[in-house]
N, C-alpha and C positions, 0 to 999 in steps of 0.2 A: 510731564506732569500729571496726564490723566482727568479724568472727569470727576472733580472734588465730591459733586454730588453723587455719583455713582458710587464712589468709596465711602460715605456716610451711609448710604442705603446697605452696602454689603456689611459695613461695622456693625450697625444696629440691628441688621437681622441676625448677624451672628450673636449679638449679645443677647436680642429676644429668643433665640432658641435654647440657649445656654439658662436664662433668669426665667423665662415663660411667665413675667407677671405682667398685668395689663399695662403698665406705665411703659415698659421695653418696648410692647407690642404695638403700641400707639405711635411712641417714635420711629419704630422702623417702618410703619404703615404710612407716617408722613414723608419720612425721608425716600422712601420707594416713589412715592407720587411725586416730590419736587424733582427728583432725579430723572422721571421718565421722559420728560419733554425735552430735553438735551442730551438725549444720549443716541449712541450709534445704534444700528439694528442689532448688532451682536450685545450691546449693552442691554437692550431691550428685553432680549431674549433671557439674559440672566437676570433681571429685574422681576420678569413674569415668575421665574423659579423662586425667587425671594419672595414674592407676594404668596405664591402656593404654600410655600413653608410657614409662613406667617398666619395665612388663613387656617392650616392646619392646627395652629396653636390655640385659636381663639374660639 
């Protein structure tokens, strides 16, 4: 099944990079934050990349 919170973070980050609106960016930030605690090391690396992408948008 995988890490549901990680999947949400990935999806919201993708959505935010396409839409570039503040609401989407905030949703992505929250999803990344929620996913981090329960993620594997490999997922954490990707979550940090997602966060960098979001930081570059805002």
